[in-house]
C-alpha positions as CSV (number, residue, x, y, z in Angstrom):
1,M,-16.8,21.8,26.4
2,P,-16.5,25.5,25.5
3,S,-19.2,27.0,23.5
4,M,-19.7,30.2,21.4
5,N,-22.6,31.8,19.8
6,M,-22.5,33.3,16.3
7,R,-21.6,36.8,17.5
8,Q,-18.8,35.5,19.7
9,L,-17.4,33.6,16.7
10,R,-15.8,36.9,15.6
11,D,-13.4,36.6,18.6
12,T,-10.9,34.4,16.7
13,R,-8.2,34.6,19.3
14,R,-10.2,32.8,21.9
15,L,-11.5,30.2,19.4
16,K,-7.9,29.7,18.1
17,A,-6.6,29.2,21.7
18,W,-9.3,26.6,22.4
19,L,-8.6,24.7,19.2
20,Q,-4.8,24.7,19.8
21,A,-5.4,23.3,23.2
22,G,-7.2,20.4,21.5
23,K,-10.7,21.3,22.7
24,T,-13.9,20.9,20.6
25,V,-16.0,24.0,20.5
26,E,-19.8,24.0,20.4
27,L,-21.3,26.5,18.0
28,R,-24.7,27.8,19.3
29,E,-27.5,29.9,18.0
30,R,-30.1,31.0,20.5
31,D,-29.1,28.4,23.0
32,R,-29.4,25.6,20.5
33,V,-26.3,23.7,19.3
34,I,-26.0,24.0,15.6
35,G,-22.5,22.5,15.2
36,H,-19.1,21.6,16.6
37,I,-15.7,22.9,15.6
38,V,-13.2,20.1,16.0
39,P,-9.5,20.7,16.1
40,E,-7.3,19.1,13.5
41,Q,-5.5,16.0,14.7
42,P,-1.7,16.5,14.9
43,A,0.2,15.1,12.0
44,E,2.0,11.9,12.6
45,Q,5.7,12.4,13.3
46,P,8.0,11.2,10.6
47,K,10.0,8.1,11.5
48,Q,13.6,8.6,12.3
49,W,16.1,7.3,9.8
50,P,18.8,5.0,11.1
51,D,22.3,6.4,11.6
52,F,24.0,5.1,8.4
53,V,27.4,6.5,9.3
54,A,27.5,4.6,12.6
55,R,26.4,1.4,10.9
56,A,29.1,1.7,8.2
57,K,31.7,2.4,10.9
58,E,30.5,-0.6,12.8
59,I,30.8,-2.8,9.7
60,F,34.0,-1.5,8.1
61,G,35.7,0.2,11.0
62,D,38.2,2.9,10.0
63,R,39.0,1.4,6.6
64,V,38.9,3.7,3.7
65,F,37.9,2.3,0.3
66,P,38.9,4.1,-2.9
67,N,36.2,5.0,-5.2
68,A,37.3,2.4,-7.8
69,V,36.8,-0.5,-5.4
70,I,33.3,0.8,-4.5
71,E,32.3,1.1,-8.1
72,E,33.6,-2.4,-8.8
73,R,31.6,-3.9,-6.0
74,K,28.4,-2.1,-7.3
75,R,28.9,-3.6,-10.7
76,A,29.6,-7.1,-9.3
77,R,26.1,-7.2,-7.7
78,Y,24.3,-7.2,-11.1
């Protein structure tokens, strides 16, 4: 585990590189550990949406519905 003392903490490039690599850094003062700097966990990737166009094409094929038919079907549901 990499470590830095209080004076070396000014070197933010090295600290940033360690944190981006996912390493936890020990913070020391006079050879005594006073804390740990822990990198942020990566955000969870958003889930992928299904391909609605491909699903519609699979269900309806190449048929084209006029807007009036679609609106009529929507009203019939309620």
